[in-house]
C-alpha positions, 0 to 999 in steps of 0.5 A: 500500500502506498503511503504517499499519493498525488493528493498528499503532494504539493509541487512548487508551493509558495510559502515563506516560513517553516510554520506555513510549510508545516501547516500545509504539510499537515493540511495535506494529511488531513485532506487525505484522511490520515489525521484529524485537524488537531494533528497540525497543532502537534506538528507545530508543537514538536517543531517548538521543542526540536527541529525536524530539519534532517539536512540535505534540504529536507525537513520531516515535521510530525506530531508528538506522542500526545497526538497519536489519537489524531492519527487515523492511518499511516501516510506522508505528505510532501511540500516541495518549495523550490526556492527553499525556506530557512528552517532554523534562524540560527542556521540561515544557510540551511534551507528546506526544499522538501517538507515531508509531513509524517503521520504513522500509527503504532510504531510504523513511524520508525520504519517510515523515518528509516526509509525516508532517511535512506532514500533522501541521504543522496543529494541527487535523489533530493535534487530530482524531487525538488525540481520535478513537476511530476508528482509520480516521480515523488511517489515512485521514489518515496514508495520504493522498497528499501534494499535489505542489507547483505 
């Protein structure tokens, strides 16, 4: 089953702040039925306690443990911001170009985060996702099964 779909992807979003980007990522999850609207508040609260910027132009905002009741099903949203946005005022050179909202039931978030981290650690993969106009490219990349270690 796909955890990301065309309805949870926004190409070339026009946002100026990380708060706006987090809200947009959360709204995509709400629209797709993965979470209830109050999950967005949890995403914003999480960001206040700990930055969700993981480097390489990617941030992965998600709710807190307290928000687990707001999650209906596992899913991710992708907000592509081509000019990027400053994610941390203390690090103005670090910009987020892909904001990937995560909602996961039970402990599925561990697997989702692991797969995302592995997929997005390659700069070429991130660059492809930042510049594509085709949501299918994002879907195929983020739904790609990860190779088992040998």
